[in-house]
N, C-alpha and C positions, 0 to 999 in steps of 0.2 A: 661683810663681817658677820659671823654667826652671832645669833642673839644669846645673851647670857640670862640665866635664870629660867624658871618656868614661864612659858609664854604661849599666847594664842596664835594659831596658824589657820588661815582660811583656806579650805581645801576646794570649795566650790561655793557658789552663791548661797549664803546662809548655812553652810556646813563648816564647823570649826573643830580643830583638835587643840587641846591644851597640853603642850608637850612638857614633860617634867625635866627639871634640870639634871644634867649629868646622867641621864638614863633612868631617873626616878619615874614613878608611875604617871601614865597619861590619862586624860579624860577627853570628853568631847561634848559638842552641843549642836543641835539642829534647830534652826529657826522655823517656826510654823505660824500661821495666822493667829493662833491662840496663845502662843508663847514658846519658850524653849523646851525641847526634849533634851534633857541632860543625860550624858552617858558617863557613868561613874562620877565619883565626887571627891577624889583625892584621898591622901593617906592620913591627914589630920586636919583639924579645923582651920588653922592659919592658912594652909595651902588651899583649902576649899574656899576660904574667903577671898583669896587672891584670884582664884578661878572665877568666882562669882563676880568680883569687881571688874575683871576683864570683859565679861559678857555684858555687864551693865553699861560699860563704856560704848558698846556698839549698838545697844538696843534697850529701850525701856520696857520691853515686853516682859510679862511675868514668867515664872518657871512653872511649866505645865505638867511634865512627868519627869521622874528620875528613873533611868534604866540602869540596872546593874549587870555588868558582863559576867561577874562571879562574886563570891563572897569575901575574898581575902581583904584583910584590913587596909592594905595600901591602896585599895580602890573604893573602900566603903566607909572609912572612919570619918570622912567629911560629910556624910549623908545629911546630918542634921542642919548643915548650913543651907542646903537646898530644899530639904523635904518639907519642913513646916507642916502644912496639912495636905500637900499634894501626894498623889499616889506614887508608890515605889514599885517598879515592875522588874521581875527577874524570873529565871527558871525556878520551878517548884523545888528543885534540889537546893538552890541557894537559900531558900527559907529554911529548909531542913538543916542546913549547915549552921545558920545562925542559931537555931535551937539546940543543935548538938554541942556547939562550943559555948554558948552563953546561957543555956538553960531552956527548958521547954516552954517557959512562960515569958521569955524575953519580949519586951514591948518597946515601942517608940519612946526614946528618951532615957531608957535605962542606962546607967553608967557602970563602967567596970575599970578596975585599975590593977588587978592581979597579973603578975608576969605570966603565969601559966596560961591564962585566958588570952592575953595579948599575943604571945608567941604562937599559940595554937591557931588563933584567928588569922595570923599573918602567914604561917608556914604549913598549916594543916594539922589535923588531930593526930596523925601518925608520927609527928616529929619526936614525941616522947619514946616511941619504939625504935626510932632510927638512931637517936643519939643517947648513949647510956648516961645515967645520972653521974655527975662528977666529971664527965669528959671535958677537957679544956675547951672544946669547941663551943660550949655553952657561953663562954665569955664573949665570943663574937655575936651570938644571937642576942645576948643581953645588951650589948653595945648598940645593936641595931635599933632598939626601941628605948634607949635610956634618955633621950632628949626630953625636955619639959613638955613638948607638944603631945607626948604619948603618956603623960602621967595618968590622966583620967580620960577615957574615951567614951563616946556616947553611941549607943546602938540605935540604929534605925533599920529594922528588918523590912523585907518586902511586904507590901500590903496587897499586891496583886501578883499572881504567878501564872505560868503557862507550861505546857508539857513539851510541845514540839515546835510550834510556830505561832508568831503573833505579828500582825501587820498594822501599821499606821498608814492609812490612806489619806495623803495630803493633796493639796491642789495640784502641785506640779511634780510631786515625787512620792514614792512609797518608801517606808522604812520597815524592813523585814528583819524580825528577830527570829533566829533559828538555833535550836539545840541539835548538834550533830553527833552527840555522844561524849563519853568521858574523855578528857584530854589533859590539859594542865591541872585541872581538878574536875570533879564530877559536878557539873552544873554550868560550865562555860557556855556562853552563847556568842554568836556573831551578830553584828548589827550591819545589815547590808542595804545600801542605797543603790539599787540597780540602775536607775536613771542617771545617776551621777558617776557610776563606776567606782564607788568607794565602799570599803568594808572595814569596820572596826572589829578587831579580833581579840581584844583584851590580852590577857597573858598567855594566849596560845602562840604569841610571837614576841620574842625578845630580840632587839636590835642593838648590837654593840655591847652585849652583856651575856655572860653564860647563864643559862636558865636554871631555875629551881624546879626539880621534878617533884619533890615532896609528896603531896597526896595525889599526884597525877597518875595517869595510865599511859605508859610510854607507847604501847602499840596503838591504843586508841588515839593518842595525840597525833601520831604520824598519820593515821587513817583520816582524821579530821582535816589535817593540813592538806592531804591529797585532795579532799573534796573542795576545800577552799581554793586551791590552786586551779581548779576547773572553772571558777567564776569569771565572768567577763568584767573585770575591774582593772582600773589603772592605778589606784591608790589604796594602800593597806596601812591602817593605823594600828601599830602594835601596842601592847600594854606598857612597854618600856622602849624608849628610843624614838628616833625620828620616823615620820611616815615614809613608807618605801613602796616598792612595787612587788608584784608576784615573784619576780626574780629573787629578791631577798627572802621572801617567805619560803621558796623552794630550797634556798641555800640553808635556811634554818632547819628545815625538814631533814636535810642531809646530816646536820649536826646531831639531831636526835637519833637518826638511823645509825650513825657511827657509834653513839653511846650504847644503843641497844645491841648492835652487832658485836661490840667489844665485850659486853657482859655475857651475851649468849655464847660467844666463843670460850669465855672463861668457864662457864658452866659445862659446856661440852668437853672441855679439857680436864674436867674433874677438880677444878679449883674450889676451895671453900669460899664463903662470902668474904672473910678477912683477906684471903689471898687475892681475890678479885679486886678489892679495894686497893691493895698494894700494887697490883700489876697492871690493871686496866688504866690506860691514859689516852688522851686525845691530843696529840702534839699539834695538830692543826688549829686547835682552839685554846691551848693553854695560856695564851697571852690575854684572853678576854677577862675583863673584870669579873670577880666572883668565882672564877674557875677553881682557884685553890681552896676557897672556903666551902664551896658547894659540891665539888666533884665527888668526894668520898661518900656523901650521903645520897647523891644521885645514883652512884654505883650500887649502894646497898639496897635502895628502893627498887631499882631495875632488877637486881639479882633476885630479890624476893618475889617480884611479880613473875619473872620468867621461869623461876624454879617451880612456881606453883601451877604452871600451865601443863 
């Protein structure tokens, strides 16, 4: 029987994924002699507390580092539950995004409650350019963050950053953080455990849910997935959905390619952006959750990117 609710899954000795309920955001943790390396911290404080409590049931070790796969709210709004005084590590662009969305002087513990900041932090700064003011679609996006858990959020930006690669050298394994270029957003990293054949890819992979392109780079995203698919790994932890294999990652890559090719064909056929939104569809994927809500904005984003090249 499948587990209900968000729950902890052990992928290998001391390596865990915290799988979100119904395709909600995932997180992870790696046990080390000094304590846990935590990978992402969930989308609000109550869920982050559930994640922390699940880890505390299996070990009394402290929390040693918090690693962020990217900046989006659904992976970072629970940071304060883990961070305390421990270092928070991410790509340097992730820190830049915190500052872009929340202000150049954002610091650990700063709170924010404005809808504009929350929706930008969750979906990307370009959402205001994608969805016109007054468009009925805004009601869905407001509904996404109307629960009490999102009323006031606490910012905990990275304290340590890197450019291309950062490695934790542990007793029996290494933990390799790599930036492979812009993808789902600019600043995504992978967390690769080569000795275990495991890679955490954050929101560069959605399983069982249509993806949000938002502030992503569709060509870059496909290119990064091509590189990840060449790794020697047996388990892939997505940002949303159950852990899978490279087979599912490659299938997701084909979804993105179908979206890109559909929009590129519309441009080559002389369609306007509005015409492309009306006519480009992906029948093989239209039953996925969030397809109806997100497809129009994904088409607009891809159209603008591909038209600019």
